[in-house]
C-alpha positions in Angstrom: -22.6 -10.7 12.9 -20.1 -8.2 13.1 -17.2 -8.0 15.7 -14.2 -5.8 16.4 -10.7 -6.8 14.3 -7.9 -6.8 16.3 -3.7 -7.2 15.8 -2.6 -10.5 14.7 -6.9 -11.3 14.5 -7.2 -15.2 13.5 -9.5 -14.0 11.0 -5.5 -12.6 9.5 -4.6 -16.3 9.5 -7.0 -18.4 7.9 -7.0 -19.9 4.9 -10.0 -17.2 3.2 -7.8 -14.6 3.4 -4.0 -15.7 3.2 -5.9 -16.5 -1.1 -6.2 -13.1 -0.6 -3.9 -11.5 1.5 -0.9 -9.8 -0.6 -3.2 -6.9 -2.3 -4.7 -6.9 1.1 -1.9 -5.7 2.9 -2.5 -3.0 4.0 -5.0 -4.4 6.5 -2.8 -5.5 8.9 -1.3 -1.9 9.0 -4.3 -0.6 9.7 -4.8 -3.3 12.1 -2.3 -1.4 14.1 -3.2 1.8 13.5 -4.2 4.1 16.6 -7.8 4.8 16.2 -8.9 2.7 13.5 -12.1 1.0 12.9 -11.4 -2.2 12.4 -13.9 -4.8 12.0 -15.2 -8.7 10.5 -17.6 -10.8 10.5 -17.9 -14.0 13.3 -18.3 -16.2 10.3 -14.6 -14.6 8.8 -15.7 -14.1 5.4 -15.1 -10.0 6.0 -13.1 -7.1 7.3 -13.6 -3.7 7.1 -10.9 -1.6 7.8 -10.0 1.9 7.9 -7.6 4.0 9.7 -8.5 7.9 10.8 -8.3 10.3 7.4 -8.0 7.9 5.2 -10.6 5.7 2.5 -11.5 2.1 4.3 -10.1 -1.5 3.2 -13.1 -3.7 2.4 -12.5 -8.3 2.0 -14.8 -10.2 1.2 -14.3 -14.0 0.6 -14.0 -15.6 -2.2 -15.9 -18.0 -1.3 -18.9 -16.2 -0.8 -20.7 -15.4 -4.5 -21.8 -11.9 -6.0 -25.3 -12.4 -5.3 -24.4 -12.7 -1.6 -21.8 -9.9 -1.3 -24.5 -7.9 -1.1 -25.8 -9.2 2.2 -22.2 -8.3 4.0 -22.5 -5.4 2.7 -25.9 -4.3 3.6 -25.3 -5.6 6.9 -22.0 -3.7 7.1 -24.0 -1.1 6.5 -26.6 -0.4 9.4 -23.5 -1.5 11.1 -21.8 2.2 9.7 -24.8 4.0 9.7 -24.1 7.6 10.0 -20.4 7.5 9.8 -19.0 9.0 6.5 -16.5 7.6 4.4 -13.9 9.6 2.1 -13.9 6.7 -0.7 -13.1 2.3 0.0 -10.7 0.3 -1.6 -10.9 -2.9 -2.2 -11.1 -6.2 -5.3 -13.1 -4.2 -8.2 -16.6 -6.6 -8.0 -16.7 -6.5 -4.0 -15.7 -2.0 -3.3 -18.4 -1.9 -7.0 -20.9 -3.7 -5.1 -20.0 -1.1 -1.7 -19.8 1.6 -3.3 -23.6 1.7 -5.6 -25.4 0.4 -2.1 -23.1 3.2 -0.2 -24.2 5.9 -2.3 -27.7 5.2 -2.7 -28.1 5.5 0.9 -26.1 8.8 1.7 -26.2 11.0 -1.9 -23.2 10.3 -2.4 -20.8 10.6 -6.0 -18.3 8.3 -6.5 -15.5 8.0 -9.2 -12.7 5.2 -9.4 -9.3 7.1 -8.4 -7.0 4.5 -8.4 -6.4 0.9 -9.6 -2.7 -1.1 -8.2 -1.1 -3.9 -8.7 -0.1 -5.4 -5.8 3.3 -7.3 -6.2 5.4 -9.8 -3.5 8.5 -11.2 -4.7 9.2 -14.7 -4.6 13.0 -14.5 -5.4 14.3 -11.0 -6.8 17.4 -10.6 -9.0 20.3 -8.4 -8.9 20.3 -5.6 -11.8 23.6 -6.0 -13.0 25.8 -2.9 -13.4 24.2 -0.1 -11.5 26.5 2.7 -10.4 26.1 3.5 -6.6 25.3 2.1 -3.3 22.6 2.0 -0.3 22.6 3.2 2.7 20.4 4.2 5.2 19.2 7.8 6.1 20.5 9.8 8.5 19.2 13.6 10.1 20.8 14.7 7.4 19.1 14.2 5.3 15.8 15.8 5.8 16.0 18.3 3.7 16.8 16.1 0.9 14.4 13.4 1.7 11.6 16.4 1.8 12.3 17.2 -1.4 12.2 13.4 -3.0 8.9 12.7 -1.0 7.3 16.0 -2.6 7.8 14.9 -6.3 6.9 11.3 -5.3 3.4 12.9 -4.0 3.4 15.2 -6.5 3.1 13.0 -9.6 0.5 10.8 -6.9 -1.8 13.4 -7.1 -0.6 15.4 -10.3 -0.3 18.1 -7.9 1.9 20.9 -6.8 3.9 19.8 -3.4 5.9 22.1 -1.4 9.0 20.0 -0.2 8.8 22.2 3.5 4.9 20.0 3.7 7.1 17.1 4.1 9.4 17.5 6.6 7.7 16.2 9.6 6.6 13.1 7.0 11.0 13.4 6.5 12.1 13.4 10.3 9.6 10.7 10.9 10.4 8.5 8.3 14.2 8.1 9.4 14.2 8.4 12.6 12.3 4.8 12.0 15.5 3.7 10.2 13.4 1.7 7.4 13.8 5.1 4.8 17.2 4.4 2.6 18.5 6.3 -0.3 21.3 5.4 -3.1 24.2 6.6 -3.1 26.3 7.5 -6.5 29.6 9.2 -5.6 28.3 10.9 -2.6 25.4 12.4 -3.4 21.5 10.7 -3.2 20.3 9.9 -6.0 17.3 7.4 -5.7 14.5 6.0 -2.4 13.1 3.9 -1.4 11.3 2.8 1.7 10.4 -0.6 4.2 7.5 0.8 5.2 5.7 -2.3 7.3 6.6 -5.6 8.6 3.8 -7.7 8.9 3.4 -11.9 9.4 5.3 -13.1 6.1 5.1 -9.4 3.8 7.1 -6.5 4.5 5.8 -3.4 1.9 8.1 -1.3 0.2 6.8 2.3 -1.2 7.5 5.7 -2.0 10.0 4.4 -4.8 11.5 7.3 -6.0 13.9 8.8 -9.0 14.5 12.5 -9.7 13.3 12.8 -13.3 17.0 13.7 -14.7 18.3 11.2 -12.9 15.8 7.4 -13.7 16.7 4.6 -16.7 20.5 4.4 -15.0 18.8 2.2 -13.0 19.1 2.9 -9.5 16.0 2.6 -8.1 16.1 -1.3 -9.7 19.3 -2.2 -8.0 17.8 -0.3 -4.2 14.9 -2.5 -4.6 16.4 -5.6 -5.2 18.6 -4.9 -1.7 15.5 -4.2 0.4 14.3 -7.5 -1.0 18.1 -9.2 0.5 17.3 -7.4 3.8 13.7 -8.8 4.1 14.7 -11.7 2.1 16.8 -12.2 4.9 14.6 -11.8 7.7 12.1 -14.8 6.0 9.3 -12.2 5.2 8.3 -11.7 1.0 9.2 -8.3 0.0 5.6 -6.7 -1.3 3.9 -4.1 -3.0 1.8 -2.1 -4.9 2.4 0.2 -8.3 -0.7 2.4 -10.2 -1.1 0.7 -13.2 -0.8 4.1 -14.8 2.8 3.9 -14.4 3.4 1.3 -17.2 7.3 1.8 -16.7 7.3 1.1 -12.9 5.2 -2.0 -13.7 7.8 -3.1 -15.5 10.8 -2.4 -13.7 9.2 -4.3 -10.6 8.4 -7.2 -12.6 12.2 -7.5 -14.1 13.3 -7.4 -10.3 11.3 -10.6 -9.7 7.7 -9.4 -8.4 5.0 -11.2 -9.7 0.9 -10.0 -9.7 -0.5 -10.8 -6.7 -3.9 -9.3 -7.6 -5.9 -6.0 -8.4 -6.6 -3.3 -5.7 -9.5 -0.9 -6.9 -9.1 2.9 -5.2 -12.7 4.5 -5.1 -13.5 8.0 -3.6 -16.5 9.8 -2.2 -18.2 13.1 -3.0 
């Protein structure tokens, strides 16, 4: 039976989910988002979570065998009858099964948009001899942060992004107090954000250094400091990284991040 999933739901503290919590960390954030569709099965073996305008996330317990996963997926699709999805994220086996069933039912085209590795950092390593220092972003940084966000989005999307379109996002993110800049000679040279805190982890995102300022260790040093902040809060830092970007994946490993499991992002058209 499918039921509503609520923030801090018991299922999120069950061993079945905890075994996958790092790579499915975003489900915590979706559950807190207004207007989200968040569901679970009464036996606590499946979670479906989708925030408005974004792809759904689908988790099915590792205890469920390959053949039985389709039973859960078919029950979910019956519950979601008439719902249009832009895509689904999760472990490859689960989301490929879901995508095939969804495509058959709605005559949709599917393709793999991205494969990410989830990382967690049980103990960070501080890079040595990196010039500069960290500080929280302030309202006066909004134009520069918008430029950094546009650059970050361009690399993620593969298409040009106007910094003006990122002004409101920059303002909102700065107001959280969780967006940090690395400063060298009074100039911001890199950016990173603590996007969300859950009971056991905290997710870092928007790690960006302009191309002409890279290979100086700025992002590594800043992420390391954020890890220290989070460790002092008794939270384990985590993040997602596109596997196509081998440089950033290696940077995170050098800081002390360990692989937490892959997430496949499938788009529907």
